[in-house]
PyMOL Python script that loads the backbone (N, CA, C, O; Angstrom):
from pymol import cmd

cmd.read_pdbstr("""\
ATOM      1  N   MET A   1      84.352  23.897 121.784  1.00  0.00           N
ATOM      2  CA  MET A   1      83.221  23.935 122.687  1.00  0.00           C
ATOM      3  C   MET A   1      82.421  25.212 122.406  1.00  0.00           C
ATOM      4  O   MET A   1      83.003  26.280 122.212  1.00  0.00           O
ATOM      5  N   LEU A   2      81.131  25.106 122.384  1.00  0.00           N
ATOM      6  CA  LEU A   2      80.283  26.264 122.148  1.00  0.00           C
ATOM      7  C   LEU A   2      80.324  27.221 123.335  1.00  0.00           C
ATOM      8  O   LEU A   2      80.551  26.815 124.475  1.00  0.00           O
ATOM      9  N   LEU A   3      80.099  28.490 123.042  1.00  0.00           N
ATOM     10  CA  LEU A   3      80.114  29.523 124.074  1.00  0.00           C
ATOM     11  C   LEU A   3      79.154  29.197 125.210  1.00  0.00           C
ATOM     12  O   LEU A   3      79.515  29.327 126.379  1.00  0.00           O
ATOM     13  N   SER A   4      77.954  28.781 124.884  1.00  0.00           N
ATOM     14  CA  SER A   4      76.967  28.477 125.928  1.00  0.00           C
ATOM     15  C   SER A   4      77.411  27.301 126.795  1.00  0.00           C
ATOM     16  O   SER A   4      77.160  27.295 128.000  1.00  0.00           O
ATOM     17  N   GLN A   5      78.066  26.311 126.200  1.00  0.00           N
ATOM     18  CA  GLN A   5      78.562  25.163 126.961  1.00  0.00           C
ATOM     19  C   GLN A   5      79.672  25.584 127.918  1.00  0.00           C
ATOM     20  O   GLN A   5      79.711  25.139 129.065  1.00  0.00           O
ATOM     21  N   VAL A   6      80.577  26.446 127.442  1.00  0.00           N
ATOM     22  CA  VAL A   6      81.679  26.915 128.289  1.00  0.00           C
ATOM     23  C   VAL A   6      81.132  27.706 129.467  1.00  0.00           C
ATOM     24  O   VAL A   6      81.567  27.511 130.602  1.00  0.00           O
ATOM     25  N   LEU A   7      80.184  28.595 129.206  1.00  0.00           N
ATOM     26  CA  LEU A   7      79.612  29.407 130.281  1.00  0.00           C
ATOM     27  C   LEU A   7      78.838  28.556 131.283  1.00  0.00           C
ATOM     28  O   LEU A   7      78.906  28.804 132.487  1.00  0.00           O
ATOM     29  N   LEU A   8      78.109  27.564 130.805  1.00  0.00           N
ATOM     30  CA  LEU A   8      77.370  26.669 131.694  1.00  0.00           C
ATOM     31  C   LEU A   8      78.325  25.856 132.564  1.00  0.00           C
ATOM     32  O   LEU A   8      78.095  25.704 133.764  1.00  0.00           O
ATOM     33  N   GLU A   9      79.386  25.339 131.972  1.00  0.00           N
ATOM     34  CA  GLU A   9      80.387  24.580 132.724  1.00  0.00           C
ATOM     35  C   GLU A   9      81.077  25.472 133.753  1.00  0.00           C
ATOM     36  O   GLU A   9      81.326  25.041 134.879  1.00  0.00           O
ATOM     37  N   LEU A  10      81.383  26.697 133.379  1.00  0.00           N
ATOM     38  CA  LEU A  10      82.017  27.638 134.301  1.00  0.00           C
ATOM     39  C   LEU A  10      81.102  27.950 135.482  1.00  0.00           C
ATOM     40  O   LEU A  10      81.569  28.018 136.618  1.00  0.00           O
ATOM     41  N   ALA A  11      79.822  28.137 135.235  1.00  0.00           N
ATOM     42  CA  ALA A  11      78.865  28.381 136.321  1.00  0.00           C
ATOM     43  C   ALA A  11      78.803  27.180 137.261  1.00  0.00           C
ATOM     44  O   ALA A  11      78.757  27.345 138.480  1.00  0.00           O
ATOM     45  N   ARG A  12      78.803  25.975 136.698  1.00  0.00           N
ATOM     46  CA  ARG A  12      78.776  24.760 137.517  1.00  0.00           C
ATOM     47  C   ARG A  12      80.021  24.678 138.394  1.00  0.00           C
ATOM     48  O   ARG A  12      79.932  24.346 139.576  1.00  0.00           O
ATOM     49  N   ILE A  13      81.167  24.977 137.822  1.00  0.00           N
ATOM     50  CA  ILE A  13      82.425  24.917 138.573  1.00  0.00           C
ATOM     51  C   ILE A  13      82.437  25.943 139.700  1.00  0.00           C
ATOM     52  O   ILE A  13      82.856  25.636 140.816  1.00  0.00           O
ATOM     53  N   ILE A  14      81.987  27.142 139.419  1.00  0.00           N
ATOM     54  CA  ILE A  14      81.989  28.204 140.431  1.00  0.00           C
ATOM     55  C   ILE A  14      81.156  27.794 141.641  1.00  0.00           C
ATOM     56  O   ILE A  14      81.565  28.033 142.777  1.00  0.00           O
ATOM     57  N   PHE A  15      80.004  27.187 141.419  1.00  0.00           N
ATOM     58  CA  PHE A  15      79.145  26.809 142.533  1.00  0.00           C
ATOM     59  C   PHE A  15      79.578  25.522 143.222  1.00  0.00           C
ATOM     60  O   PHE A  15      79.265  25.317 144.394  1.00  0.00           O
ATOM     61  N   SER A  16      80.289  24.657 142.515  1.00  0.00           N
ATOM     62  CA  SER A  16      80.693  23.386 143.130  1.00  0.00           C
ATOM     63  C   SER A  16      82.047  23.453 143.828  1.00  0.00           C
ATOM     64  O   SER A  16      82.338  22.604 144.670  1.00  0.00           O
ATOM     65  N   GLU A  17      82.878  24.431 143.505  1.00  0.00           N
ATOM     66  CA  GLU A  17      84.233  24.495 144.054  1.00  0.00           C
ATOM     67  C   GLU A  17      84.449  25.729 144.927  1.00  0.00           C
ATOM     68  O   GLU A  17      85.552  26.275 144.964  1.00  0.00           O
ATOM     69  N   GLN A  18      83.431  26.162 145.612  1.00  0.00           N
ATOM     70  CA  GLN A  18      83.543  27.375 146.408  1.00  0.00           C
ATOM     71  C   GLN A  18      84.475  27.231 147.603  1.00  0.00           C
ATOM     72  O   GLN A  18      84.980  28.237 148.100  1.00  0.00           O
ATOM     73  N   LEU A  19      84.717  26.024 148.076  1.00  0.00           N
ATOM     74  CA  LEU A  19      85.533  25.842 149.271  1.00  0.00           C
ATOM     75  C   LEU A  19      87.025  25.896 148.984  1.00  0.00           C
ATOM     76  O   LEU A  19      87.808  26.186 149.888  1.00  0.00           O
ATOM     77  N   ASP A  20      87.437  25.626 147.757  1.00  0.00           N
ATOM     78  CA  ASP A  20      88.855  25.621 147.410  1.00  0.00           C
ATOM     79  C   ASP A  20      89.126  26.754 146.426  1.00  0.00           C
ATOM     80  O   ASP A  20      88.979  26.576 145.217  1.00  0.00           O
ATOM     81  N   ILE A  21      89.519  27.914 146.937  1.00  0.00           N
ATOM     82  CA  ILE A  21      89.667  29.109 146.110  1.00  0.00           C
ATOM     83  C   ILE A  21      90.761  28.952 145.062  1.00  0.00           C
ATOM     84  O   ILE A  21      90.617  29.461 143.950  1.00  0.00           O
ATOM     85  N   THR A  22      91.848  28.262 145.387  1.00  0.00           N
ATOM     86  CA  THR A  22      92.935  28.081 144.421  1.00  0.00           C
ATOM     87  C   THR A  22      92.462  27.260 143.230  1.00  0.00           C
ATOM     88  O   THR A  22      92.717  27.617 142.080  1.00  0.00           O
ATOM     89  N   ARG A  23      91.781  26.175 143.506  1.00  0.00           N
ATOM     90  CA  ARG A  23      91.253  25.323 142.433  1.00  0.00           C
ATOM     91  C   ARG A  23      90.220  26.079 141.608  1.00  0.00           C
ATOM     92  O   ARG A  23      90.180  25.942 140.385  1.00  0.00           O
ATOM     93  N   LEU A  24      89.400  26.863 142.258  1.00  0.00           N
ATOM     94  CA  LEU A  24      88.392  27.660 141.570  1.00  0.00           C
ATOM     95  C   LEU A  24      89.045  28.662 140.621  1.00  0.00           C
ATOM     96  O   LEU A  24      88.613  28.807 139.477  1.00  0.00           O
ATOM     97  N   ILE A  25      90.076  29.347 141.086  1.00  0.00           N
ATOM     98  CA  ILE A  25      90.765  30.337 140.253  1.00  0.00           C
ATOM     99  C   ILE A  25      91.360  29.681 139.016  1.00  0.00           C
ATOM    100  O   ILE A  25      91.204  30.195 137.909  1.00  0.00           O
ATOM    101  N   TYR A  26      92.041  28.546 139.191  1.00  0.00           N
ATOM    102  CA  TYR A  26      92.631  27.869 138.039  1.00  0.00           C
ATOM    103  C   TYR A  26      91.561  27.347 137.080  1.00  0.00           C
ATOM    104  O   TYR A  26      91.778  27.342 135.869  1.00  0.00           O
ATOM    105  N   SER A  27      90.435  26.916 137.585  1.00  0.00           N
ATOM    106  CA  SER A  27      89.341  26.475 136.714  1.00  0.00           C
ATOM    107  C   SER A  27      88.787  27.639 135.902  1.00  0.00           C
ATOM    108  O   SER A  27      88.528  27.503 134.706  1.00  0.00           O
ATOM    109  N   VAL A  28      88.609  28.772 136.548  1.00  0.00           N
ATOM    110  CA  VAL A  28      88.117  29.960 135.846  1.00  0.00           C
ATOM    111  C   VAL A  28      89.113  30.386 134.775  1.00  0.00           C
ATOM    112  O   VAL A  28      88.719  30.702 133.652  1.00  0.00           O
ATOM    113  N   LEU A  29      90.403  30.396 135.114  1.00  0.00           N
ATOM    114  CA  LEU A  29      91.418  30.777 134.132  1.00  0.00           C
ATOM    115  C   LEU A  29      91.453  29.802 132.963  1.00  0.00           C
ATOM    116  O   LEU A  29      91.566  30.216 131.810  1.00  0.00           O
ATOM    117  N   SER A  30      91.359  28.533 133.251  1.00  0.00           N
ATOM    118  CA  SER A  30      91.371  27.515 132.199  1.00  0.00           C
ATOM    119  C   SER A  30      90.179  27.676 131.254  1.00  0.00           C
ATOM    120  O   SER A  30      90.337  27.575 130.037  1.00  0.00           O
ATOM    121  N   HIS A  31      89.009  27.923 131.797  1.00  0.00           N
ATOM    122  CA  HIS A  31      87.827  28.117 130.961  1.00  0.00           C
ATOM    123  C   HIS A  31      87.884  29.452 130.214  1.00  0.00           C
ATOM    124  O   HIS A  31      87.347  29.567 129.112  1.00  0.00           O
ATOM    125  N   THR A  32      88.522  30.443 130.797  1.00  0.00           N
ATOM    126  CA  THR A  32      88.703  31.722 130.113  1.00  0.00           C
ATOM    127  C   THR A  32      89.569  31.542 128.878  1.00  0.00           C
ATOM    128  O   THR A  32      89.286  32.122 127.830  1.00  0.00           O
ATOM    129  N   ILE A  33      90.624  30.742 128.995  1.00  0.00           N
ATOM    130  CA  ILE A  33      91.486  30.446 127.850  1.00  0.00           C
ATOM    131  C   ILE A  33      90.671  29.796 126.736  1.00  0.00           C
ATOM    132  O   ILE A  33      90.808  30.159 125.568  1.00  0.00           O
ATOM    133  N   CYS A  34      89.836  28.851 127.092  1.00  0.00           N
ATOM    134  CA  CYS A  34      88.987  28.168 126.109  1.00  0.00           C
ATOM    135  C   CYS A  34      87.987  29.139 125.482  1.00  0.00           C
ATOM    136  O   CYS A  34      87.792  29.144 124.266  1.00  0.00           O
ATOM    137  N   LEU A  35      87.369  29.943 126.307  1.00  0.00           N
ATOM    138  CA  LEU A  35      86.345  30.870 125.848  1.00  0.00           C
ATOM    139  C   LEU A  35      86.918  31.924 124.906  1.00  0.00           C
ATOM    140  O   LEU A  35      86.319  32.231 123.876  1.00  0.00           O
ATOM    141  N   LEU A  36      88.076  32.475 125.257  1.00  0.00           N
ATOM    142  CA  LEU A  36      88.694  33.532 124.450  1.00  0.00           C
ATOM    143  C   LEU A  36      89.613  32.988 123.366  1.00  0.00           C
ATOM    144  O   LEU A  36      90.114  33.745 122.534  1.00  0.00           O
ATOM    145  N   GLN A  37      89.832  31.684 123.373  1.00  0.00           N
ATOM    146  CA  GLN A  37      90.715  31.022 122.419  1.00  0.00           C
ATOM    147  C   GLN A  37      92.096  31.680 122.403  1.00  0.00           C
ATOM    148  O   GLN A  37      92.614  32.055 121.351  1.00  0.00           O
ATOM    149  N   CYS A  38      92.669  31.807 123.587  1.00  0.00           N
ATOM    150  CA  CYS A  38      94.002  32.388 123.718  1.00  0.00           C
ATOM    151  C   CYS A  38      94.961  31.334 124.280  1.00  0.00           C
ATOM    152  O   CYS A  38      94.533  30.250 124.677  1.00  0.00           O
ATOM    153  N   GLN A  39      96.248  31.653 124.312  1.00  0.00           N
ATOM    154  CA  GLN A  39      97.244  30.695 124.769  1.00  0.00           C
ATOM    155  C   GLN A  39      97.525  30.786 126.261  1.00  0.00           C
ATOM    156  O   GLN A  39      97.914  29.797 126.882  1.00  0.00           O
ATOM    157  N   ARG A  40      97.332  31.954 126.835  1.00  0.00           N
ATOM    158  CA  ARG A  40      97.544  32.089 128.275  1.00  0.00           C
ATOM    159  C   ARG A  40      96.720  33.246 128.806  1.00  0.00           C
ATOM    160  O   ARG A  40      96.325  34.139 128.055  1.00  0.00           O
ATOM    161  N   CYS A  41      96.466  33.224 130.098  1.00  0.00           N
ATOM    162  CA  CYS A  41      95.794  34.351 130.736  1.00  0.00           C
ATOM    163  C   CYS A  41      96.354  34.522 132.139  1.00  0.00           C
ATOM    164  O   CYS A  41      96.987  33.619 132.687  1.00  0.00           O
ATOM    165  N   GLN A  42      96.116  35.676 132.702  1.00  0.00           N
ATOM    166  CA  GLN A  42      96.684  36.011 133.997  1.00  0.00           C
ATOM    167  C   GLN A  42      95.636  36.749 134.818  1.00  0.00           C
ATOM    168  O   GLN A  42      94.861  37.550 134.294  1.00  0.00           O
ATOM    169  N   LEU A  43      95.630  36.466 136.101  1.00  0.00           N
ATOM    170  CA  LEU A  43      94.730  37.123 137.033  1.00  0.00           C
ATOM    171  C   LEU A  43      95.582  37.882 138.041  1.00  0.00           C
ATOM    172  O   LEU A  43      96.483  37.310 138.655  1.00  0.00           O
ATOM    173  N   LEU A  44      95.300  39.153 138.210  1.00  0.00           N
ATOM    174  CA  LEU A  44      96.031  39.974 139.166  1.00  0.00           C
ATOM    175  C   LEU A  44      95.110  40.263 140.344  1.00  0.00           C
ATOM    176  O   LEU A  44      94.061  40.887 140.184  1.00  0.00           O
ATOM    177  N   LEU A  45      95.507  39.805 141.526  1.00  0.00           N
ATOM    178  CA  LEU A  45      94.739  40.036 142.746  1.00  0.00           C
ATOM    179  C   LEU A  45      95.386  41.182 143.513  1.00  0.00           C
ATOM    180  O   LEU A  45      96.597  41.184 143.730  1.00  0.00           O
ATOM    181  N   VAL A  46      94.586  42.142 143.917  1.00  0.00           N
ATOM    182  CA  VAL A  46      95.091  43.310 144.630  1.00  0.00           C
ATOM    183  C   VAL A  46      94.427  43.372 145.995  1.00  0.00           C
ATOM    184  O   VAL A  46      93.203  43.316 146.111  1.00  0.00           O
ATOM    185  N   LYS A  47      95.249  43.488 147.020  1.00  0.00           N
ATOM    186  CA  LYS A  47      94.738  43.642 148.379  1.00  0.00           C
ATOM    187  C   LYS A  47      95.245  44.978 148.898  1.00  0.00           C
ATOM    188  O   LYS A  47      96.452  45.192 149.003  1.00  0.00           O
ATOM    189  N   THR A  48      94.333  45.866 149.217  1.00  0.00           N
ATOM    190  CA  THR A  48      94.734  47.180 149.705  1.00  0.00           C
ATOM    191  C   THR A  48      94.309  47.360 151.157  1.00  0.00           C
ATOM    192  O   THR A  48      93.241  46.917 151.581  1.00  0.00           O
ATOM    193  N   THR A  49      95.157  48.006 151.876  1.00  0.00           N
ATOM    194  CA  THR A  49      94.846  48.424 153.240  1.00  0.00           C
ATOM    195  C   THR A  49      95.019  49.928 153.286  1.00  0.00           C
ATOM    196  O   THR A  49      95.349  50.542 152.271  1.00  0.00           O
ATOM    197  N   SER A  50      94.809  50.519 154.416  1.00  0.00           N
ATOM    198  CA  SER A  50      94.895  51.975 154.501  1.00  0.00           C
ATOM    199  C   SER A  50      96.304  52.500 154.230  1.00  0.00           C
ATOM    200  O   SER A  50      96.460  53.633 153.775  1.00  0.00           O
ATOM    201  N   SER A  51      97.330  51.697 154.503  1.00  0.00           N
ATOM    202  CA  SER A  51      98.692  52.200 154.344  1.00  0.00           C
ATOM    203  C   SER A  51      99.472  51.589 153.185  1.00  0.00           C
ATOM    204  O   SER A  51     100.476  52.162 152.760  1.00  0.00           O
ATOM    205  N   MET A  52      99.038  50.441 152.661  1.00  0.00           N
ATOM    206  CA  MET A  52      99.802  49.822 151.580  1.00  0.00           C
ATOM    207  C   MET A  52      98.940  48.876 150.754  1.00  0.00           C
ATOM    208  O   MET A  52      97.824  48.526 151.135  1.00  0.00           O
ATOM    209  N   SER A  53      99.489  48.473 149.613  1.00  0.00           N
ATOM    210  CA  SER A  53      98.822  47.521 148.727  1.00  0.00           C
ATOM    211  C   SER A  53      99.740  46.342 148.475  1.00  0.00           C
ATOM    212  O   SER A  53     100.961  46.496 148.440  1.00  0.00           O
ATOM    213  N   SER A  54      99.166  45.182 148.302  1.00  0.00           N
ATOM    214  CA  SER A  54      99.955  44.011 147.924  1.00  0.00           C
ATOM    215  C   SER A  54      99.307  43.372 146.700  1.00  0.00           C
ATOM    216  O   SER A  54      98.091  43.422 146.519  1.00  0.00           O
ATOM    217  N   TYR A  55     100.150  42.773 145.870  1.00  0.00           N
ATOM    218  CA  TYR A  55      99.693  42.194 144.615  1.00  0.00           C
ATOM    219  C   TYR A  55     100.082  40.732 144.535  1.00  0.00           C
ATOM    220  O   TYR A  55     101.115  40.316 145.059  1.00  0.00           O
ATOM    221  N   SER A  56      99.252  39.974 143.883  1.00  0.00           N
ATOM    222  CA  SER A  56      99.527  38.563 143.636  1.00  0.00           C
ATOM    223  C   SER A  56      99.068  38.253 142.221  1.00  0.00           C
ATOM    224  O   SER A  56      97.990  38.671 141.800  1.00  0.00           O
ATOM    225  N   SER A  57      99.893  37.521 141.495  1.00  0.00           N
ATOM    226  CA  SER A  57      99.577  37.195 140.114  1.00  0.00           C
ATOM    227  C   SER A  57      99.458  35.683 139.956  1.00  0.00           C
ATOM    228  O   SER A  57     100.258  34.929 140.510  1.00  0.00           O
ATOM    229  N   ILE A  58      98.462  35.248 139.202  1.00  0.00           N
ATOM    230  CA  ILE A  58      98.256  33.826 138.932  1.00  0.00           C
ATOM    231  C   ILE A  58      98.192  33.651 137.421  1.00  0.00           C
ATOM    232  O   ILE A  58      97.394  34.303 136.749  1.00  0.00           O
ATOM    233  N   ASP A  59      99.038  32.767 136.888  1.00  0.00           N
ATOM    234  CA  ASP A  59      99.100  32.517 135.445  1.00  0.00           C
ATOM    235  C   ASP A  59      98.542  31.146 135.114  1.00  0.00           C
ATOM    236  O   ASP A  59      98.616  30.217 135.918  1.00  0.00           O
ATOM    237  N   GLU A  60      97.989  31.036 133.931  1.00  0.00           N
ATOM    238  CA  GLU A  60      97.523  29.752 133.415  1.00  0.00           C
ATOM    239  C   GLU A  60      97.877  29.708 131.935  1.00  0.00           C
ATOM    240  O   GLU A  60      97.667  30.682 131.213  1.00  0.00           O
ATOM    241  N   VAL A  61      98.415  28.578 131.487  1.00  0.00           N
ATOM    242  CA  VAL A  61      98.813  28.392 130.095  1.00  0.00           C
ATOM    243  C   VAL A  61      97.985  27.261 129.515  1.00  0.00           C
ATOM    244  O   VAL A  61      97.749  26.250 130.177  1.00  0.00           O
ATOM    245  N   SER A  62      97.541  27.435 128.265  1.00  0.00           N
ATOM    246  CA  SER A  62      96.734  26.382 127.638  1.00  0.00           C
ATOM    247  C   SER A  62      97.566  25.135 127.409  1.00  0.00           C
ATOM    248  O   SER A  62      98.785  25.207 127.252  1.00  0.00           O
ATOM    249  N   ASN A  63      96.899  23.996 127.390  1.00  0.00           N
ATOM    250  CA  ASN A  63      97.590  22.712 127.200  1.00  0.00           C
ATOM    251  C   ASN A  63      97.863  22.438 125.764  1.00  0.00           C
ATOM    252  O   ASN A  63      98.437  21.401 125.432  1.00  0.00           O
TER     253      ASN A  63
END
""", "prot")
cmd.dss("prot")
cmd.show_as("cartoon", "prot")
cmd.util.cbc("prot")
cmd.orient("prot")
C-alpha cells in the first residue's frame, strides 16, 4: 500500500471510530505496522496523578 493511501485510510479510521477507543487504538497500531513495514508495534499509555503514575501497554502483531 502506498504511503499516501495508508495515511488517508488512517485519517478516515480516526474520524469514524472516535466512540470506541480500544478499536481505534488497534486500528492505529495495525496501520502503523503497515506504514513502517515492521512485524509488531507497541503503545505505552501513561496516566499520571499528583502522587503516582500508572502504565498500560497495548501490543499489535502483523498478520
